[in-house]
C-alpha positions in Angstrom: 0.0 0.0 0.0 1.4 3.4 -1.0 1.5 6.2 1.6 -1.4 8.0 -0.2 -2.4 11.3 1.3 -5.6 11.2 -0.7 -6.8 8.0 1.1 -6.6 4.3 1.0 -5.7 2.8 -2.4 -8.5 0.5 -3.6 -5.8 -2.3 -4.3 -4.6 -2.4 -0.7 -5.4 -5.3 1.6 -7.2 -5.0 4.9 -3.9 -6.0 6.6 -2.0 -3.2 4.8 -4.8 -0.7 5.9 -4.5 -1.9 9.5 -0.7 -1.7 9.4 -0.6 1.8 8.0 -3.3 3.1 10.6 -1.4 1.6 13.6 1.9 2.9 12.2 0.5 6.5 12.1 -1.8 6.5 15.1 -1.9 3.9 18.0 -5.3 5.0 19.3 -7.3 4.7 16.1 -8.5 1.9 14.0 -10.6 1.0 11.0 -13.7 -1.1 11.5 -13.2 -3.5 8.6 -13.0 -7.4 8.4 -10.7 -9.9 10.0 -9.3 -11.6 6.9 -6.0 -9.8 6.2 -5.8 -10.7 2.5 -9.1 -9.2 1.4 -8.9 -6.2 -0.8 -9.9 -2.9 0.7 -11.7 -1.9 -2.6 -14.0 -4.9 -2.6 -14.5 -4.9 1.0 -15.8 -1.4 1.2 -17.9 -1.7 -2.0 -19.9 -4.6 -0.4 -20.5 -3.0 3.1 -17.5 -4.2 5.1 -18.6 -6.5 7.9 -16.0 -6.6 10.8 -15.1 -7.1 14.3 -15.9 -3.5 15.4 -19.4 -3.6 13.8 -21.4 -3.4 17.0 -19.9 -0.2 18.1 -19.0 1.5 14.9 -21.1 -0.1 12.2 -20.0 -1.2 8.7 -16.7 -0.2 7.2 -18.7 1.5 4.4 -20.3 3.8 7.0 -16.9 5.3 7.5 -16.3 6.3 3.9 -15.9 10.1 3.5 -15.0 10.3 -0.1 -13.8 8.2 -3.1 -12.4 8.9 -6.5 -14.1 7.0 -9.2 -13.6 6.9 -13.0 -16.9 7.0 -14.7 -17.8 5.5 -18.1 -16.7 8.7 -19.9 -13.2 8.6 -18.3 -13.9 11.5 -15.9 -12.4 11.2 -12.4 -15.0 12.2 -9.9 -15.0 12.8 -6.2 -17.8 13.2 -3.7 -18.7 16.7 -4.8 -18.7 16.0 -8.6 -20.3 12.5 -8.4 -23.1 13.6 -6.0 -24.4 11.9 -2.8 -26.5 9.3 -4.6 -23.4 7.7 -6.4 -21.4 7.9 -3.2 -24.1 6.2 -1.3 -24.4 3.5 -4.1 -20.7 2.6 -4.1 -20.7 2.3 -0.3 -22.2 -1.2 -0.2 -23.9 -1.5 -3.6 -20.9 -3.0 -5.3 -18.7 -0.3 -6.7 -17.7 -2.1 -9.8 -21.1 -1.7 -11.1 -20.7 2.1 -11.2 -17.2 2.7 -12.4 -13.5 2.1 -11.2 -12.8 3.3 -7.7 -9.3 4.6 -7.2 -8.7 5.7 -3.6 -11.1 5.8 -0.7 -11.1 8.5 2.0 -12.0 6.9 5.3 -12.8 8.1 8.8 -11.0 6.3 11.6 -12.6 5.2 14.8 -11.2 5.3 18.3 -9.6 2.0 19.3 -8.6 1.9 23.0 -5.2 0.4 23.7 -6.6 -1.7 26.6 -9.5 -4.0 26.3 -11.5 -5.8 28.9 -13.5 -8.9 28.2 -14.9 -11.8 30.3 -16.0 -15.3 29.7 -19.1 -16.6 31.4 -19.2 -20.3 31.8 -22.6 -22.0 31.4 -23.3 -25.2 33.2 
């Protein structure tokens, strides 16, 4: 994954996304899936079910912007594509609407210490 100031490259894997986020900021994370080899582009286009779902929702809920190449070869961002197309590529299968280049995502707070318990049932 390249260090892209515009966002996350669509060809990056979930593992690469997690690594870059952790490298830059230890108290933030991204609510995506648990399979490290899954591509970010496909994961976000199809909703993005992950381990932080209960607290932060789907990964696609955290998309702020995307650059997409439409059928006419124009590169569109959130403002030029409109809210309807952005909504559609966030879970509706982005490949149906054009070629998505980078995604701009919002990170979520991820505490450094977690507490969990196991309750045994007899």
